[in-house]
Steps between C-alpha positions, in 0.01 A plus 500: 500500500632181328527164682840420634694234314546193734867484612562849372652614175815346328740732711348378823505139391870530398577671832327210681698249289826656585426526873439124501821432318693720740346323788604173352847626422538628858384162634752321288777734616406429864494119435844513335642721781381248755657219307831700477493520877478125521791487261712732734418300798576176315840650394573604874413162639720319249789726537494484874488122495795492252698743692443322818621165369803630311835395659591811719227705359557781248800712570485859395791472263288240311242756389501363145408149615248654734335679220503208255334280781228772544442495124453120502255524793308777331469313171378182689246699700382685185462173294296343792254788477500595123401139397193524708163543324427802713804692390440408136149614514578817671777598253277418195227701654733803547612470125137454375363792686801714411430420121131570546561836659718617195321762278326370189739482199330798342569704797869430531756757389714412210789267579845645490746352252654177625854515606702182492835395611792489259534183295709233688685229309855409405458284190457634147165446351290614203115544473378260228118554540270747673124527557324745729727519811648159453859464357673179393874516536778282370815484692825523282713185534822546708826507300712175479207276635405214287122469418340214700294240303171603662173671408484875558401603866211745545483657859148582626535709818237619732266793429542645845879576489752599241705219341818708553563291821616214263780721364600730792889491449740259336555277800133505603332429166291188421482633143875542457559142637263353261681684218837368631358157442439572149131530503292733273303713747203713461303690757153659527476842651141563592558880537310745717125467442300826509133583548436426136600132576264445779275272305784258410406154608712195589396345172673812322827440688512115427346488151569840336835605654662179620373312197620766257856493663505125469416535126767766449782288662385189306502679172839672564656168580311286251404258784185304561522560880695695762615456854273714725639641825218620727583677826263584798169631364651460154545127579118473563444685145748254354318201636171634350655556167681155493162333596325695204765471250723198600647434150682843512689426821776236487599533851351694792720645779334676798655694779303588829173430328179497689270214399279416805391840641323342808789334700480556870827710512424735218449818686452713182215272394327536827524877491354502148215263575270778625580782257202632310630452142200686355596810686862452398401487137258794520776717670743467216847361473656365821767718631850345473601676811219340685608146382850574604382607848294170530810292393707668764220437774553129440807527715509863628756485769771337276411681181460854642726493804760229510637531147589864556674432828688212311619751246746638768705190467544583128614850525857407393401306201420720203362193282267399783370858529452522122297172513297635794422822307396318191276264700325790675443678166347185366274433799347848490458503123179303467261547215129568562293203406208512246179483702330220316811266479580563870137442609478183304841375641393563857149349466563205269825384658555653846133471599366208286818305436377418148830393357517180704128429525458493123266790460721766357406643160658776300263632265315183391794265536535272800831484661583128563837432662465136404571612129859600610688178397830653409798491739465745805770624728344656818747708703411643827637681804484323823473827701255665267255719692295600192460166332547234776640168364173324576332738249730380215609150576147370446540560118610150428180333579305710257718468186438251225867409439745295698814711454457721790802622708510705823806694600498663838736789584583624846395870442217742519258609234735771361811315596411248243603732237761718669681317780853387440413131574198509257700681249734208478270199512156611347629609149722195486222272586270662239761487215619143572123383530415664165799359314408148620138550345603671177 
């Protein structure tokens, strides 16, 4: 009889590993359930105190005001717990163990074809360059609009969402407003990465794709430099590009751009801090649906409850309903993220904050924000729950130039592009600022 292998065979060891992971997964669930009980108690206490101090209490006919007050209390109680280290660790542990429990890539069934939402957009555009999944579009000038004396504008949007939010409908379109100001506008569409793109790195997006788009625009316009407009995560990529290739960017405009990823009020950063990026990369592309769920969880009661109740007030307004439907289509049409680039973004920026501590390298090139000496316009939303103002307003202290302008807008993260107030003020501010520096 042969001697028994210590620890059993491969199947037994794998069974033991999965049993340990399931135990950790169950413990994380139990910890989160206890924390959610604390959130419920906190909501009840706040709501009772608020109802008790309101003049005359809450009358039954004021059900909507009662509901809105409950939402406020729930969000306050949630924020008090969700920012705590215990909650962040428990949630990260749940995600990490879930990923570790997934079958190995060779054991997974073939993925079904991806189904994407229909293309949104109201402005005419033409593709002028394409590589892999990335397409560079040029927007056609509006008729009877005189061309502005300014360098062409290249819009670099985030990887995690579709850029169609910038051109939802004629009265809610940042792109159309820039065209109405006579600017020559280009936009990068990152497309929908597939499993074959899982090894794409951040350096690929900054050097290979963004760099190629810049060259295409410069050649088409016979210009030595352009105006780069970076939005959200695309703003971070634009900062990296401008630091690496400052001579190709005449002016840099940023919207809702994270710079310092370790500010105290950055909930998304706290959640990401304990994620196992090696597991994420090994598991393949990061699901766009999972990222959407995480963004909604930053303000769950307002984003998954209140906005649908508020829709009742707009049932008689067809244009408002159309905008709501377009926004819903955009929110839930999120591309998957290439595993390597997503893991690098989480680790290097959310976890290690390399952009501001000077240790970020893309390939062999160091990203030094001090090399950015061209004019910079930094536009941010004062009610942003994804990129808090504190995460972006620190930028000025790291730049090498003196022409730095901040422009706050009373809006949320998405409202910065689609709200009526922002739609009037933001494009006007961008176009006038660019004309002054052209």
